[in-house]
Every structure is written in C-alpha cells, then in structure tokens.
N, C-alpha and C positions, 0 to 999 in steps of 0.2 A: 535199344537192342533190336536187332533184326532176327527173325526166326524163320526156319524152313525145315521141311522134312525130306528124307530121301530113303531109298531102299538099296541095300547091298545084297546082291545075289551070289549064290555059289557059282553061277556061270561067270567066267572071268571078263573083266572089262579090258578088251585088247587094245593096245596102242602100238604104234611102230616101235621097233626095237632093232638092235644090231645083231647080226649073226654072221658066221663065216660065209664067204661067198659061195653060192650054190647050195647052201643048207638052210632050207626054210625052217624057222622055229616051229615046233609043235607043242601046243599046250594040251595036257591031258587032265581032264576034269570030269566029274560026274555030270550028267545032263539032267539036273533037277532044278526046279525053280524055287527052292526054299530061299528065304531071305531074312535079313534083319532090317527092322525099321528104326531109323535114327532121326531124332529131332535135335536141332542145335540152335543156339542163340549166340550172336557175336556182338561185341561192344566196339565203339569207335577207338578205344584205347588198345584193342587187340586181344581182349579176353574171349574165350570160347567155352561155352557150357554145352554138354550133350547128354542125351538120354537114349539108351538103346534097348530094344525089346524084339522078341521074335514074332510079333503079330502087328497088324496095322494099328495106327493110332486112332483112338476114339475119345469121347469126352472125358472119361475118368483118367485115361493115361495122359491127356493134355493137362488136366488139373495136377497130376503128379509132377509133370515137368514144370508147370508154373510155380508150384511149391518149391521145387528144386532151385529155380531162378531166384525166388524171393529169399531163400536160405543163403544164397551165395553172393547176392548183390545187395549192398546197403542202400538205404534211402528209397526215394521214389523211382519207379521203373516205367519208362515208355517202351512198350513192346510193339513192334511193327511186323505184321505177318500177312500171309495171303488169305484167300477165301475158303480154305479147307472147311468142309461142313463141321468137322469136329471142333474147330475154333469157335463156332457159333452154337455149340451144343448146350443143352440144359445144364449138365454138370459144370461147365465153364461159367455160365450165367449165375448158377447157385454159389459157386466159389467166390465170384466177385461180390455178390450181394451179402455174403457171409462175412465180409470185412476186407477181403483182398483188394478191393477197389480203392482203399485208403492209400495203398502204396503202388498199385499196379494200374496203368492206363493202357488199354489196347487200341491199336489203330490198324485198319486194314489197307493193304496195298490195292491199287486198281486191279481189276480183273485182267488176266492174261498179260501181266507185266513182270515176268521173272527177272528181266534185265534191271529192274529198279531195286531188287533185293540183293544186297551185298552178300548175304548168307549163301546164295547160290555158288559163290566162289569157293566156299568150304567144300561143297560136294564135288565141284570140278577138280579141285586140288587133290582131294582124297582119292577120287576114282581114277584120275588120269596121271597123277604123279606118285602119290604114296602107295597105292594099291594096284598100279598098272600091271597087267599080265599075271596077277596073282591067281593061283589055282588052289582052292581049298576043297577038302573032301567032306567036311562037316561044318555045321553052323558054329560049333564051339571053336574050331580052328579059325573060321572067318572072324568071329567075335574077338579072338586074341589079336589077330593081325590088325583089325580095325581099331581096337583099343590102343595098340602101339602107335598106329598112324596118327590117331587123334592126339596122343601125348607128344609126338614129334611136332605136330602142327602147333600145339599150345606153346611150345618152346620157341616158336618163331612168330611173335606178335606182329612183326613188320609185314609178314605175309598176310595176316588177317586184316591189318589196316589197309593193305593194298586192295582188298576186295571192295572197300568203301570207295576208294579212288576210281576203281574200274566201273562201279555202278554210278559214278558221279554224285556221290552223297557226301556232302561237306558238313562238318560240325565245327 
C-alpha cells in the first residue's frame, strides 16, 4: 500500500471550465483557511482507504489510521509512505513494538520524490476532477462533498490502478 496525506480547504480549487461567451464564471466562497486533513492508502488492486479529520496529523492520529488499515486489509501489509515527521513519531514506534510489526512493515520513500508515490494521484483526481470549482461555506459541507467524492472514486478501481501506472510502479 502507498500512503499520503493532503489538505482540503474551504477555498475552492479552481480549474478551467466552460461558460457562455463573454460571461466570466464567478465563484463565491468565504475567505477562510479552515481545512480538513485526509490520509489515504491505495493498493495495486484498486482499493482505497481514507481517514479524515479537522486538524493536522500527528503520531496518535497516524496510529489510528494504521489500525484502520490493519482492520480492513487481511494478512501482512507493506506500507510505503513519505518522510512526514508524524510517521516517525514515538506513538508509531510504540504501536509497532506493541505487536503491529507482526503484520505491518513500513518503508519510506526517498525525500522529495512525490512522483514515486501513486497515492498522489488520489489527491490530484479528487481536487482537480471530483471537487473542481466546489465552493463550500462550512467544513461540514466540505466533509460531505469529500466523502461523496471518495465513494465515487472507490467505485472506479481502474482509476486507482492507473495511479500506479502513472508513477511507474509495477506489481
């Protein structure tokens, strides 16, 4: 599994769109920087696991996500992720030594190599396709649209598998 985190803000991610000639589209949104933090893991067969919260990820929240992964994936898990400090935190180390290391093996991607992580495709797809030009007034509204977008993406495992091909990761 490949893992990555991303933030989804109330400020819209604007992409090109169509509008009647001479009528520039206008997006109305509050100018606030509130956000949702999301972590996801994808498998080569097209499965997607996510965890969403309204604050940045730290050691304990990474451990909650790892427990979520182990609850939904059978057998041994090879998890490949970046060098986020929370990934190397003491709670994660304690979780592994408490027995999770029997099923869970963690590997770190090289520094500054997001192009090697297929999970980056999840964020690109959600932000630039599923949620493009979305204007939300509250975090609850954003959470609802994000949850629906994730469900739509889960129903398209061929798209998730394509992220592996784009990152040139072969299994």
